[in-house]
N, C-alpha and C positions, 0 to 999 in steps of 0.2 A: 504494500500500500504506500503510495507516494505522499509525502508531506505537501500540503497546499502552500504555495508561495504567498507571502504577505505582499499586498499592494503598497507601493511606495508613492508618496505625493511630493510635490515641490516643497510643501511646508515641512515634510520630514527632512528635507535637505537644508532647512533653515530659512526659506524664503516664503514670506507671508504676503501674497498678492492682495488679500483682502485688506491688510493694514495699509498698503500703499493706496488702494482705492479710497479707503476711509480718509486718509490724510488729504488726498486731492480734493475730495468732496468738501472738506472743511475750509479750504482756502480758495475755492473756485470763485466765489463772489469777490474776494479781495483782489484776486488777479484781474478779474474783469473790470474792476474800477480803474485799472491802469490803462485800459484800452482806449484808443482814439479811433477816429473814423477810418484810419488807414489799415487797421488790423482786419484781415480778410477771412479769418476762420475762428471758430470757437476753440476752447481748450480741448486737447485730446487728439488733434490731427497728427499725422506722421511728421509733417513738415510745417513750420510756421511761415505764414505769408504776410508780407507788409508792403503796402503800396504807398510809398512816401511821395509827398507833393513836391514837385520840382519848380513850381512857380517862383519867379524872381531869381532863379539861379541860371546862369549861362552855361556853366560846366560843373555840375555837381560831382563831388568826389566822396566816395564812401571811406570812412575812417573807423577802424575797429580795434579792440583791445580785449585781452583775456587775462584774468588774474584771480587770486584768492585773497584770503585775509591772514595767511601764515599761521604762526603759533598763537595768535590771539584766540584761536579756537580752543586752545587748552584752558583758557580762562572761562570760556563759555561752559566747558565741561565741568570745571571746578565750581562755578557759581550756580549752574543750572539756569543761567540767563541766556537764552538763545534768540531773543527777539531783536537784538541790535547788530549781530554779526551780518545779517542780511543788509542792513543799512550801510555797514562798513563796506561790504562787497560792492554794492552799486556805486557808492560815493567814490571809492578808489578807481573803479573802471571809468566812470564818467569824467573824473578829473584828468585821467590819462589821455583821453581824446580831446578834452577841453583845451589843452595846451596848444593844439594845432588849429584851434578856432572852430572845432566841430560841435554841432548841435546834436545831442543824443536822440536817437529814434526809437530803438528797441533793445531789450535786454533778454538774455537767456541764461539759465542757471543750471548747475550740476550739483546734486546733493546725494552723497553716498553713505550708507550705513553697513555695519556688520549685521545688526538686527534693527530693523526700521522701527522707530518710535513715532506714531502719529502726532503726539503732542509736540515733539521737537520739530517735526516737519512743519506743523502749523505755525509755530513761533518763528522759525527761520524764514519761511516763505512770506509771512506777514511783514517781517522786517524788510525783505526784498521789495515788496509792493510799496511800503512806505518810502524807501529810497527812490524807487522809480517815479512815484507820484511827485515827490519833491523835485526831482531832476527833470520831470516832464517827458519821460519815456515810457513805453509800454513793455510789460513783461509778457512776451508772446510765446515762450516755449521753455522747455527745460527737461531734465532727467532726474528722477528720484530712484536711486538704485539701492537694492539690498543684496549685499555680497557677503555671506557668512565666511568667517575666518579671515577676511581681508582687513577688518578694523576691530579694535578693542571694544569690548562691551561698553556702551554709553558714550562712544565717540563717533564722529562722522567727519566727512571731508566736504568742502564747499568751494566751488569756483563759479565764475561767471564770465559772460562775454557781452560787451556793449558794442553796438553798431550805431554810428552817427554819420552826419553828412556836413560838408562845407563846400561852398562855391570855390572853385580852384583859385580864383582871383583874390579870395579872402583867406587863403591858408596862412596861418601864422607859423613860420618855420625858422625864425631867427635870422634869416638871410640879410635883413636890413639893419641889424644891430651894428652900431659903430662905437668907437671910443667916445667916452663922455656921456653915454646913455646911463640912466639911473635904474637901480633895482629897487622895487617896492615890495615889501613883504606883507602878507596877510596872515593873521593869526590862525594857528591850529587850535583844535579843541583838546589836544593831548597827544598821545603817541600815534594816533590814527591807526595804521595797520602795519607798522614797521618797528623793528627793534625789540620785539617781544621776547625773543629767546634770551637776550641779555637782560632785559627788564625783569623777567621772571627769576633769573638766577640771582640778581641783586636783591629783589624784594623778598623772595622766599628762602633762598639758601644763605646769602650773606646777611641780609637784614633780619631774617628770622620771623618775618611777618606771616600771619595767617591771612587767608583771603578776605576775611571780614574785619581785620584789624585796621585801625586808623593809620594812614600813612603819615608819619611825622612831618610837620611843616606844610601839609597840604590841606588838612581839615576835612578830608573825605576818606572813606575806607579804601583799601587797596583795590577791592572789586569795583567800586564806583569810579575810581580814578583811571584804572587800566581798561575798563570796559567803555569808557566814554566814546561815543560813536565818531567815526571819521567824518569830517566836514566835506560837504559838496560845495564847490565854488562856482557851479554852473550858473545859477541865477544872477549872482553879483557880476560875473564877467559878461553875461549877456547884456547887462545894462551898461557897464563901463565901456565895453568895446564899441558901443554906438557913439560914445562921446569922445573917446581918446583913441589915437592910433597906437595900438598895442603892437610892439615889435617882437616880443617874445614872452613866453610863459613857461613856468617850471612847476611841476608837481613834485614836492619834496617828499620822496618815498625812500625806499632802501638806498643807502648811500648818502643820505642827508643832503645838506646844501653843497658839501664838498664835491660829491660825484654827480649830482643832478644839474646844478647850474651850468657847468661846462657843456652839457649835452645840447644846449640851444645856441651856443656861441659859434660864430664863424671862425675859421682858422685864423690864428694870429691874435685873437682877442682873449682876454681873461677877465676876471672880476675881482675887485677888492671889496671885501665885506667888513663893515665896522660893527664889531660885536657890542660896542657901547650904545648903538643906535636903537636897540630893542631889548626887552626883558623876556627871558625865557620863563616858561610856566614853572610853578613850584615843584611839580613832579620831576622835572629834569634836575633841579637842585638835589632832591632826595637821591635820585639815581646816581648822579655824579659823585656826591659826597659819600654815600653809603658804599658804593662800588669802587671808590677811588679811581674813577674813570678819567683818563686824560681828556683835556678839552678837545684835542684833535679827534679822538675816538668818539666823543659825544657828537661832534659836528658831522661825522661820517656815518653815524649809526641812526641818530634820531633827527626829527625835524626841529627839535629844540624850541618849539613854539611858533614857528613860521611854516605853515603847511603849503603855501602857494606863493610864488614869486612872479612879478610882472615887470617887464622891462619896457620903458618908454624913453623918449628923447628928453634931454634936460629942459627943452622949451615947453614940453607938455607935462612936466612934473607937477606943477601946482594944479593944473586942470585935473590930472589923474587923482591927486590926493583929495581934491574937493569932491570928485565923483564918488570915490570910495567912501568918504565920510558921509556923503548924502545917502549912500546905500547902507549906512550904519556899520561900516567897517572901521577898524582902527589901524590904518595903513602906516607903515614905517619905511622911510627911505633908509635902506640899510646897506646900499652898495653902489658902486659905480663900475662901468665897463672900462677896462684899460687895454692899452696896446701891449701885448705880451707874446713874445715868440713861443713861450712854452704853454700858454693858455692856463687853464685851471683857476682855482680860487685861492687868493691870499687873504689873510685875516689881520685886522688890527684890533686892539682893545682886548677886553676880557669878557667872557659871558657874564651877564648880570641876570638876576632873578626877580620876578614880581613878588 
């Protein structure tokens, strides 16, 4: 007599399709609220379709970027707060194409688990929709994957892709930057999405903090400080770019001011940054002092309080400062473009803290 074979299902292998369907059902309406008239299909199609309006553009150019939020996810796992990393993801990607003058059109996400948790999916996707609505783009597609044994229990991976458009004649590529132009810095909200591996080491290993301990000198807990969402500069730059001839823009991400500012400079030009011209946020004082981090390392790892840089001519400096102030920013003239055979960034002064 032969033994009857047991039927095996996908769930037996660790994949729960019903959980994925439940999660999508929870966020469907939030996703739809990001749609505009150019989204051509409902949620669930194999491919997402978007019909962008080219009116007013002579030669539209598509600009795209893909990124994640790095080890900031580790803090989401520690805190159980998963609703802001979606905001981080969208803001980071939107800022990356903003530097070339692009207007964001639509966004796609990738969210992967070892064991899918519908509650976490709901929080993450709602955060993404908040980021999209703020930036003025539509969340038109994505992938939520469950892959047993690929990720540690309670953890997930997150990435996103932004697609935008700019008229070719209005691309901002730094090519018109010349010696004597000024660099204006816009405040960050905190670490944004970079430097978290070092920040976690300093806070939790060297500083001995627990996630809910108050961060000395900051007045907020480590969780509140480190989870502060990444700022999007799309709205303010859409306004200011209509008033001022912006020659170059810099999203201060991994590599800090030191590595990111030279990316937009023509050959033969460098930048001199006056560290006395702005005050870094208190969180950066804590990180520098607790970790005994050298100033050069701080400036190459963190944004140090300036999340976005804008380069304009010296003649347009006051107009730009006024435009940013009217937009409720606190702009800082923190550098000047110099003629330098080696390029790069040189610093004067010493980092100061708010």
